[in-house]
C-alpha positions, 0 to 999 in steps of 0.5 A, a space after each residue: 544828379 538826382 540820387 533818389 531817382 538813381 537808387 529807385 531805378 536800381 533793381 534787385 536783378 541789377 544787384 544779382 547781376 553785379 554779384 554774379 559778374 564779380 564772382 566770375 571775374 574773381 574766379 578767373 583772376 584767382 585761377 590764372 594769377 600764378 599761371 603763364 596766362 597772367 602775363 598774357 592777360 596783363 599785356 592784353 588788358 593794358 593794350 585794351 585800356 591804352 587803345 580805348 583811351 587813345 581812340 576816345 581822346 583822338 575821337 574827341 579831337 578830330 572833327 567828325 570822330 573816328 567813324 572808320 575806326 569805330 566800325 572796324 572795332 565793332 566788327 572785330 570785337 565779336 572775334 575777341 572771344 575766339 582770340 582769348 580762347 586761343 591765347 588761354 587754351 592751356 589754362 582753359 583746359 586745366 580749368 575745365 579739368 579741375 571743375 570736372 574733378 571738384 569734390 562737388 562733382 566727384 562720384 568716385 575716387 580711384 586714388 590709391 588711398 589704402 595705407 598698405 598700397 601707399 606704404 609699398 610705394 613709399 618703401 620702393 621709392 626709398 630703396 630706389 633712392 638709396 640705390 640712385 635709381 630713377 623712378 616716375 610714378 603717377 597716381 591716377 585720381 578722378 581724371 583718367 590717365 589713359 590718354 597718357 598711357 597710349 603706346 605704353 605697356 599695358 599692365 594689370 598687376 597688384 602693387 608690390 615693392 619687388 615689382 616696382 623696383 624691378 620695373 625701374 631697375 637699370 637696363 630694364 626696357 621700362 626703366 625710363 618711362 613713367 608708371 601709372 597706378 590706379 587704385 590698388 593696381 599698376 595699369 601701365 608702364 613706360 608711359 611718356 608724360 607731357 613736359 611742363 612748359 612753365 617758364 618759371 620752372 628752374 632750368 636745372 630740373 631734369 626730364 622726370 621732374 618736368 614730366 611730373 609737373 607737366 602731368 600734374 598741371 594737366 590732371 589731378 594726378 599725384 606724381 612721385 619722382 626719384 632723382 637718378 642723379 641725387 637720389 632725392 624724392 619729390 612729389 608733384 601735385 597741382 603743378 607744384 613740385 614738393 622737393 627733397 622730401 625726407 624719407 621718414 616723412 614720405 609716406 605721410 606726405 603721399 597720404 596727405 596729397 592723395 587723400 586731401 585737396 591739393 593747394 592752389 598752384 603757386 610758385 615754389 622755391 626749389 633747389 638747384 639740382 634735379 
């Protein structure tokens, strides 16, 4: 091989294209590495490699090649993108959502960043935990939670500890649903949040915890959960459930997750009971 001629034919545009493709592949792999899609992608990639090798080897051994198979592959290949979109629709939706609320594109922040509001919620959560009263509170950030508030009780009330405890009090009509906080206001109660379908989540988790994880997987919301069974307090963010947060650290952890970018989704070790 004439190496000088090969390098002379290599253009700057080729290097730029290789770099862009490498970055795109890296971003995709990093995004799905700890999601349900990684198993699907691994199986799909293995199947494509095996199929390509088999077709190539058999095509060399069979006289005349595999013209019919090659034709079928050429016809089906354009529809492969549609198949990928169908298989990875959940991951693609999450990716678009994350891109939309990235710090570069964010023009406003609806997060309840005021230390006063965070302190009020933390105080209420502690009282509810001590009384073994379950609670589910979602803090809306840059991704709107209105789609998850449809059919819920619309509110426009200031955040107060008494109001939060009243909403989640046993026997109340809004006790079992989720609460949405936007900025310094409570905007909806008795909401039904989507449950996480991640198969890696511990089976012992209750509905509130699964709903908290599910909402944090689909949006950038930070969701606080008080377990009715154990009185333990947890916070879900970016698909991660931070379990059993000590009460004396709750306000600080809430501030960190609400004001700072959450970590990349990863599998987190969790205790056995919700």
